N, C-alpha and C positions, 0 to 999 in steps of 0.2 A: 502494500499499499504506500509507503513511504517513497519507494523507489517510483510511482507512480505519477505522485505528488509532486517529487521533484522535477519530472520530465515535463509534467504539465507546466510549469515556473520556469524551465529551462524555454520549450515551449511559446511561452507567454510573452518572457523578455523578447524573444530573438522575435515575435513579432512586432513586438513595440517600437524595438530597434531599427526592424526594418520601415515601420509604418512610419519612423520620424525620419530618417534618414530620406526614404521615398517625398515626404513632405519636404524637408530640405532642398533638395534637386528640382523639386516642381517650384519651387519659391526661384530658386537659383535660376532656372530654365525662363521664366516669365520674363516677357512675352512668349508666346512660342507662334503667336499670330497676330494678326493687327486686331489694334483694340480702338473703338469706336468712343468718339465724342461726341455725345448728343448736346447741341447750342440752338435753346430754344427761342432763338432770333432769326432773321432774315441774312442772307449771305449779303455780304459788304456793310453790315454794323460794326459796332466795338466789340464783339463778343466774337464774332466770326471773326475778323479780322487779326485779333488778338491770337486765337486759337490756331490758326494758320499759319503763324509765327511758329507757335509752337511746334506745329505740324512738320515746318521744313528741317527742325534738327531731331526730332523726337527719337529718328532709327539710329540717329549716331550713339544714342544711351538706352535702346530698347530691343537690343539683339538684333538690330535690323529691321525690326517691325514698324508696319506704317501707323501712324495715328489716323484715322479718316473720320473727317469731320461733318457730321450729320446735322444740317439745318431744318427747323419746322419752326419757320416764324409765326405761324398762326395765334391769334388770340392770347399775345403777351407769352409764349410757349406754356401756358398752362396744359393742353391736351398731351404735349410731348413731354413735361412733365409727369401727368398723370401717368403715362404708358410708362415712363423710363420706373415708377414705382414695381413694375411687375418684371423689370429686369433680372436676369442672373446673377447673384451678387460674387462672381468670379473674377471682377476686376480687368472685363474684357470690355465692357462697357461704362465710360465715367458721363459726367454732366458738367456743365459749365453752369455754376451757379454764382449771382450776384445780389447786387441790393436790389436793384428789381424785381427779382423772384420773390425776395423775403417780405417785399412791400405788398406786393400782391394777395400775399396769403391773408393780410390786412383789410384789404380793397372788400374784398369781396367772397364768398365761399367756394372753395376748394377744396380739393382732396388730400391734399399736403399743407405741413408745416412749415415756418422756415428753417426748422431746425430735423425736416424730416429725414436728411442721410448725414453720412458719416462724411466727417471733413477729409481731405486729403492735404493740402494746403493753399495759398492766396497765391497767385503768379501775378497780379499787376493792380495798381490804384491808379486813376485817373480822378481828373476834376472836370465839373461840367462848365462850359460856355457857351454865350448868348452868341449865336451866327446869321447872319444876314448877307442876302445878295452883294456884290461887289458895286453896284450901282444904286443900292439903297440910301434916302436920303440922309439916316443916321449915321453920322461919323465918330458919334463918343455914345458911352453910356450915358451921359447925361441928357442929350438928345432926344435919345430914346423915350428913358421916361417921362421926358418932359412931353413928348408926345402922347405917352400912354395913359398920363393924367388928365389932360386935356380931352381926351376922348377917350372913355372906358369903354374897354371891350372893343375897342376901334383896330386892335393890331392882333393878327392871327401870329400864334408859336405852335409849330409844329414839335411833337415828341415821338419816340420810339413805339409809344403802346399805351393805352389807356394804363392808369395804375401802377405805371412800370417808375423804373428809375427817374428817367428824364423829365415825365410827367410831374413826379412829386419834386423835384427841385424847381422844376416851372410854378407849383405850386407852392413852394416854400418861397420861391423868388418874387410872388405876388404877396405875400404876407408882407416879408423883409422891406419892400419900397410901396407898399400901399398903392397896388393895381391892381387892372384886371384886362386878361386876355380871353381871346377865340383858342381854344386849346383843338388843336388837329392830329387823335393819333393815327399812327401809321403804323406799319408792320415791324417796324424795326428800325435801328437809326440810318442804315441804308438808306431806305426808302423816303424816310424824314427829309434826309439832305438832299433826294432827286425830288420831293415835292418842292423842297424851296426853292430848288433851283427852276420849276417851270414854274412857277409861280402859285402853287397851290395854297402858301401860308407866304407869311411877311419875314418869319425868325423860325431859328429851332433853339432849342435848350439842347444841346449835344453832349456828347462826351468822349472824349479821344477814345481811338482817332478818327470819328467820326466828321468828315468835310474838310478834313487837315490837309488834304491833297487838292483839293477845291481852292481853298485859301491861299496854298503856295500858288498854285494857277491861277491868281488872280480873279477868281471867280466870286469868292466867299470872302466876308472880311468878318472878324472875331471882336465884338464889341468890350469885351470883358469875361475872365475865365474867374472862377470863383474858385481862387485857393487862396491861401493864408499871403504865401508869396508869388511873385514873380516865376513863371517856370521859362527854363532855356528852351524848352521844347515847344513851347506855343507862346509865339511874340506878339504879347497882346497885356496891356494892362491888366490888374484884377480888378475886381468890386470894389474890394476893402478901399484901395488906395484911392477908386472913385466916389467914395463916401458910402458904398455899399456893405454892410457889415455882414456877411454871409459868404461861407464857405461851405462849396457842397462835394464831398468826397463820394465816390462811385468805388467800392473794389469788385475784382474777380478771382474765382477760384475755382476747384476741381472738386468734386464730391462723388462717392460711390453709395451702394443700396446698402441699405441695414443686412448684416450677415457676412460681407465682406470680410473675410479672413484677415485678423490684423497684420499678419506678415506680407500679405497680397497686397493691403492699405501701405503698410511702411515701405516695401517695393515698390509704387506708384508713384509715393512723396519723392524718392531717391532720383526716380528718372526724371521727373517733372521739374524737382529742383533742378537737375543740371540743365535741364532743357531752358529754362528760366535764367542760369548764370551764362549759358552760352553767348559768346559777344555776339552772334550775328542777330539772335532774338532781343538783346540789349540794343544793339543801335537801331534793331527796327520799331521797337516800340520808343526809343527815343524821337526818330524820326517822325514817329506818329503821335506825339503827345503824351502818349502814359510812359509812368514808372512802372519801371520791374522792381516788384515785391514780395518778399518771401514771409511765409508765416507758415509754420510748420502746421499740424493738424491740430494737435493742442490748441494753437495759438487762433489759429483761423477758424475754430469751434467756438472759442471766447467771443471773436469778433461778431461771428453770426448769431450768438445768442443776443449779445450786447443789442445790435441795430434790431433784430425781431422785436426786441423788448421798449426799443425806441421809436421805432415805426409805427409798433399799435399802439402806443402813447399818441403820436402825432396824427395818425389816421382819425385816433377817436374823439382827438382835441378838438380837431379841423374838422369834424363828422364830414369825412371824404368818404368815397366809395358806399356802399350800401350794405356790408359785414356787419356794424354794430348800429345800423340804423332799426328803431322799435317800431 
């Protein structure tokens, strides 16, 4: 009997060791097929451009495997995110997560929460800015505000989607300046800029890198960037130095479904961290007006939780959306 027990213990120990070795080898070889990044915004917007910049260098750090960008920009990304909740927690499907998605959870009833997913890391930070056509009559923020105050709701302002980060930034801009606008939602930052160019709106509350190439080409101009200090990447005065005490920061990061093995989450964090530290990515972000920022999963999770609570209060206090209306 003792011999049988000893043999069983040896078999069990051997099996455990083999399983641990196989698991370690599995993590080491991850990924061994393409990884899909779901971006709940239209192609050409800030999220899309940032993640395509990551995709450009991703194979260098991911065993040669590509990062495949999948855009689903309808309804501020809600259908895409809802579908992502069903994704297999294998690490082969990741989700772009940003301030706009967190805000959306408080603007209306959706199937997910701001803290629904496992945070992997933050990849970039950027600031909102007010952009108009190059031939617009406003050359300064003061001129724009003077016109807005003289004609309440006489200026139309585009955004990347109703209830999204840029829309909320525009609402906060209204509060800070005691002005009001006709808000025109588009299916993403790229379409908003296209709408501005074609005259569908008078201005856009944008977020880097949306419209930066058009500014550089002389087609658009930025009246103010809402950062605390001037940015080297965006040649425009801040709102603060023009008398508007408002800072509007947006962050973007990577999350995965609940249940993803911690070792795989850690491996993804390592891969994405190498991507955003790559000189090619850094150069591209600087050119587009965004700032590469790394926060590990723990710190990124704290940031998401902080903004989740902050925007819940802002939405409730301002009476925005319909989720909290009785």
